[in-house]
C-alpha positions in Angstrom: -24.1 -10.7 1.9 -20.8 -12.5 2.8 -18.3 -9.6 3.0 -14.7 -10.6 3.4 -12.0 -8.5 5.1 -8.3 -8.9 5.1 -6.3 -7.3 7.9 -3.0 -8.7 9.3 -0.4 -7.6 11.8 2.3 -8.2 9.1 1.3 -5.0 7.4 2.4 -3.0 10.5 6.0 -4.0 9.9 6.4 -1.8 6.8 8.2 1.1 8.6 8.2 4.4 6.7 9.9 6.4 9.5 8.8 9.2 11.8 6.2 11.6 10.6 5.6 9.8 7.3 1.9 10.0 6.4 1.7 6.4 5.1 2.3 4.8 8.5 1.1 1.8 10.4 -1.2 4.2 12.3 -3.6 4.1 9.4 -4.2 0.4 9.7 -4.3 0.6 13.5 -7.0 3.3 13.2 -9.0 0.9 10.9 -8.6 -1.9 13.4 -9.9 0.2 16.3 -12.9 0.9 14.2 -13.4 -2.8 13.4 -13.1 -3.7 17.1 -16.2 -1.8 17.9 -18.0 -2.3 14.6 -21.6 -3.5 15.3 -21.6 -5.9 12.3 -18.1 -7.3 12.8 -19.6 -10.8 13.3 -21.0 -10.7 9.8 -17.6 -10.1 8.2 -15.4 -13.1 7.2 -11.7 -12.6 7.9 -9.6 -14.1 5.2 -6.1 -15.6 5.5 -3.0 -14.1 4.0 -0.4 -15.5 1.5 2.6 -14.1 -0.4 2.4 -13.5 -4.1 4.8 -15.6 -6.1 7.4 -14.1 -8.4 5.4 -15.4 -11.4 2.4 -13.5 -10.1 4.4 -10.3 -9.6 5.7 -10.6 -13.2 2.2 -10.4 -14.5 2.9 -6.6 -14.2 6.4 -6.0 -13.0 9.6 -7.2 -14.8 12.3 -9.1 -12.9 14.5 -6.1 -12.6 11.9 -4.2 -10.6 11.2 -7.1 -8.4 14.9 -7.5 -7.7 15.2 -3.8 -6.9 12.5 -4.0 -4.2 13.9 -7.3 -3.0 17.3 -5.7 -2.4 15.8 -3.3 0.1 15.6 -6.2 2.6 19.4 -5.8 3.2 19.0 -2.3 4.5 17.4 -1.2 7.8 15.9 1.9 6.2 16.2 3.6 2.8 14.3 5.8 0.3 13.4 4.7 -3.2 12.4 8.3 -4.0 11.8 11.3 -1.9 8.3 10.0 -0.9 8.8 6.3 -0.8 10.5 4.9 2.3 11.3 1.2 2.9 12.8 -0.9 5.7 14.2 -4.4 5.8 10.7 -5.9 6.1 9.1 -3.9 3.3 9.6 -6.4 0.5 8.1 -9.2 2.6 5.1 -7.0 3.5 4.6 -5.8 -0.1 4.5 -9.3 -1.6 1.9 -10.2 1.1 -0.1 -7.1 0.2 -0.3 -8.4 -3.4 -0.9 -11.9 -2.2 -3.7 -10.7 0.0 -5.4 -9.1 -2.9 -5.1 -12.2 -5.0 -6.3 -14.4 -2.1 -9.4 -12.2 -1.8 -10.1 -12.5 -5.6 -9.8 -16.3 -5.3 -12.2 -16.3 -2.4 -14.6 -14.1 -4.4 -14.5 -16.2 -7.5 -14.9 -19.5 -5.5 -18.1 -18.1 -3.9 -16.6 -18.1 -0.4 -17.4 -14.4 -0.2 -19.7 -12.1 -2.2 -17.5 -9.0 -2.0 -14.6 -7.8 0.1 -12.2 -5.2 1.4 -8.5 -5.8 1.6 -6.8 -3.5 4.2 -3.3 -3.8 2.9 -0.2 -1.6 2.9 2.0 -0.4 1.3 -0.6 1.0 -1.2 -0.1 0.3 -4.9 -1.8 2.4 -7.5 1.3 4.7 -8.1 3.7 1.8 -8.7 4.5 1.6 -12.4 5.7 -1.6 -14.0 9.3 -0.6 -13.6 9.2 2.1 -10.9 8.2 2.3 -7.3 6.8 5.8 -6.4 4.3 7.7 -4.3 4.5 5.3 -1.2 3.9 2.3 -3.5 6.1 -0.7 -4.3 4.0 -3.1 -6.3 0.8 -2.3 -8.2 -1.6 -4.2 -6.0 -4.8 -3.6 -7.9 -3.2 -3.9 -11.4 -1.8 -7.2 -10.3 -5.2 -8.3 -9.1 -6.7 -7.4 -12.5 -4.0 -9.2 -14.4 -4.2 -12.2 -12.2 -8.0 -12.5 -12.6 -7.8 -12.3 -16.4 -5.2 -15.0 -16.5 -6.2 -17.3 -13.6 -10.0 -17.3 -14.2 -10.1 -16.6 -18.0 -12.0 -13.4 -17.6 -12.3 -11.1 -20.6 -13.4 -7.8 -18.9 -12.3 -6.3 -15.6 -13.4 -2.9 -14.3 -11.0 -0.9 -12.1 -12.5 2.2 -10.4 -10.0 4.4 -8.5 -11.5 7.1 -6.2 -8.3 7.9 -4.4 -7.6 11.7 -4.5 -4.4 11.0 -6.4 -4.4 9.7 -9.9 -3.6 6.0 -10.2 -0.8 6.4 -12.8 0.6 2.9 -12.2 -2.7 1.2 -12.9 -3.3 3.4 -15.9 0.2 2.7 -17.4 -0.3 -1.0 -17.0 -3.4 -1.2 -19.0 -3.3 1.9 -21.2 -3.0 -0.1 -24.4 -5.5 -2.8 -23.5 -9.3 -3.1 -23.6 -9.7 -6.1 -21.2 -9.4 -3.7 -18.3 -11.5 -0.5 -18.2 -9.8 2.0 -15.9 -11.8 4.8 -14.4 -10.3 7.4 -12.0 -11.7 10.4 -10.1 -8.9 12.6 -8.6 -7.9 16.1 -7.7 -6.0 17.8 -10.5 -3.5 19.3 -10.6 -1.9 17.2 -7.8 0.7 14.5 -7.5 1.6 12.6 -9.7 0.5 15.1 -12.4 -1.2 12.6 -14.7 -4.9 11.9 -15.3 -6.0 14.7 -17.6 -9.2 14.2 -19.6 -7.3 13.6 -22.9 -5.6 10.5 -21.4 -8.0 7.9 -22.8 -5.8 5.0 -23.8 -3.7 4.1 -26.9 -3.8 1.5 -29.6 -6.5 -1.1 -29.0 -7.0 0.4 -25.6 -8.2 3.7 -26.9 -11.3 4.7 -24.9 -10.7 2.2 -22.1 -9.1 4.7 -19.8 -11.4 7.4 -18.4 -10.1 10.2 -16.2 -12.1 12.7 -14.2 -9.6 15.4 -13.1 -11.4 17.6 -10.5 -10.5 20.9 -8.9 -9.7 21.3 -5.2 -12.8 21.8 -3.2 -14.9 19.2 -5.0 -17.4 17.6 -2.7 -20.0 14.9 -2.3 -22.6 16.2 -4.8 -20.2 16.3 -7.7 -18.8 12.9 -7.0 -22.3 11.4 -6.6 -23.4 12.8 -10.0 -20.2 11.6 -11.8 -20.8 8.1 -10.5 -24.6 8.1 -11.2 -24.7 9.9 -14.5 -21.4 8.8 -16.2 -19.5 6.0 -14.5 -22.5 3.7 -14.0 -23.8 3.9 -17.5 -20.3 3.4 -19.0 -19.6 0.5 -16.7 -23.0 -1.2 -17.5 -22.2 -0.9 -21.2 -18.7 -2.5 -20.6 -20.3 -5.4 -18.7 -17.3 -6.3 -16.5 -17.1 -9.8 -15.0 -15.2 -8.5 -12.0 -14.9 -5.1 -10.3 -11.8 -3.9 -8.4 -11.7 -0.7 -6.6 -8.7 1.4 -5.5 -10.3 2.7 -2.4 -8.3 5.8 -1.2 -9.9 8.0 1.4 -7.7 11.1 0.9 -10.5 13.0 -0.8 -11.8 13.3 2.8 -12.5 16.9 3.7 -9.8 17.2 6.3 -7.1 15.0 4.7 -3.7 16.7 5.1 -2.4 15.7 1.6 -5.2 17.1 -0.6 -7.9 19.7 -0.8 -11.2 17.9 -1.5 -14.4 18.1 0.5 -15.8 14.6 0.5 -17.5 13.4 3.8 -17.9 9.9 5.1 -21.5 10.1 3.7 -19.9 10.8 0.3 -17.7 7.7 0.4 -20.8 5.7 1.5 -22.7 7.0 -1.5 -19.9 6.0 -3.9 -19.8 2.5 -2.3 -23.5 2.2 -2.6 -23.4 3.0 -6.3 -20.5 0.6 -6.9 -22.2 -2.2 -5.1 -25.4 -1.6 -7.1 -23.3 -1.7 -10.3 -21.6 -5.0 -9.2 -24.9 -6.6 -8.3 -26.3 -5.5 -11.7 -23.5 -6.5 -14.0 -21.2 -9.1 -12.4 -23.0 -11.1 -9.7 -21.8 -8.7 -7.0 -18.2 -9.6 -7.6 -16.3 -6.6 -6.2 -13.1 -6.3 -4.2 -12.0 -3.0 -2.7 -8.3 -2.5 -1.9 -7.0 0.2 0.5 -4.9 3.0 -1.1 -4.6 6.4 0.5 -6.3 8.2 3.4 -4.2 10.1 5.9 -6.7 11.7 8.4 -7.0 8.9 10.8 -10.4 9.6 12.2 -11.8 10.4 8.7 -10.3 7.2 7.3 -11.8 5.1 10.1 -15.3 6.5 9.8 -15.3 6.4 6.0 -14.1 2.8 5.9 -16.8 1.7 8.3 -19.5 3.5 6.2 -18.2 1.6 3.1 -18.4 -1.7 5.0 -22.0 -0.9 5.9 -22.8 -0.7 2.2 -20.9 -3.9 1.3 -22.5 -5.9 4.0 -26.1 -4.8 3.4 -26.3 -2.4 6.4 -26.4 0.8 4.6 -28.5 3.2 6.7 -29.7 6.4 5.3 -27.6 8.2 2.7 -28.3 11.9 2.4 -29.5 13.1 -1.0 -26.7 15.0 -2.7 -27.2 18.7 -3.5 -26.9 20.3 -6.9 -23.5 20.6 -8.4 -22.7 23.3 -10.9 -19.3 21.8 -11.4 -20.8 18.5 -12.7 -22.2 20.2 -15.8 -18.6 21.3 -16.7 -17.3 17.8 -16.0 -20.1 16.2 -18.1 -19.2 18.5 -21.1 -15.5 17.6 -20.9 -16.3 13.9 -20.6 -18.6 14.1 -23.7 -15.8 15.9 -25.6 -13.2 13.3 -24.9 -15.0 10.0 -24.7 -18.7 10.7 -25.5 -18.3 9.2 -29.0 -17.4 5.8 -27.6 -19.6 5.7 -24.4 -23.1 7.0 -24.1 -24.1 8.8 -20.9 
């Protein structure tokens, strides 16, 4: 496998202030892990480019782009109580988007088989007209919109396993069926969206699937949701490209949430997603970093995911039984079982 990675010092310039959880330390922790990663030589490091305004406007109107651009005139400010920016944040954010688009281009050209973009700021909370939840531009949504337009694709799958619901990605495609959006997340939790009944509207009805999970959910429940529901649905959808909002804040010691996922659990999710990509879309899958605020847990989990992407998986422990899964399965069948068979 040719696995691409994207990591750049530019992303360290997005300064969120002291004690903010979405800090440059997250990427520095990943870099320390990569420096000692035994399969580093097998990873292809990709270059970085800025997204153009025309590319940003695939999701965001000009007014939103101008609002983020104006932050360049201030040394430090807040867009909302959670979302801090500095004078470099706009430049960093347009390169975060551009990095995702560059990785998709490399994937579609055959330069890489799959990839992981280690970008910041994250993106899945950014709505078309609003920055929020640490996010300025909707990185993965822009990647999906770009792939549909640039490569003439008809079906893109977005899977979001961040512990927080990807409200921005959902809003972007809620009325469309050319993107199937699937999210697993703790609920209730910020941003408060992502309940089971949120399944899309108009022609997009049934193409948004949410799995709101209670605090304390661990590896076995996630494993069965992916194996018994997400994979059968995704196989039926037949995506031509898979994008993954890869947040690691469901990690068992993350300070911003209450889930119980271990690095082995993230490895299992990555294994199943890679199997899916290999089965339905020639392996075409790009992961994009979202959350994850326990530095050691983030580092270990990312490296375990890279093992799966690059074909060095190692043993994955068999998941235990999950009583919670039966309740999730029943709710899923109630809300979207008529459209998708699982």
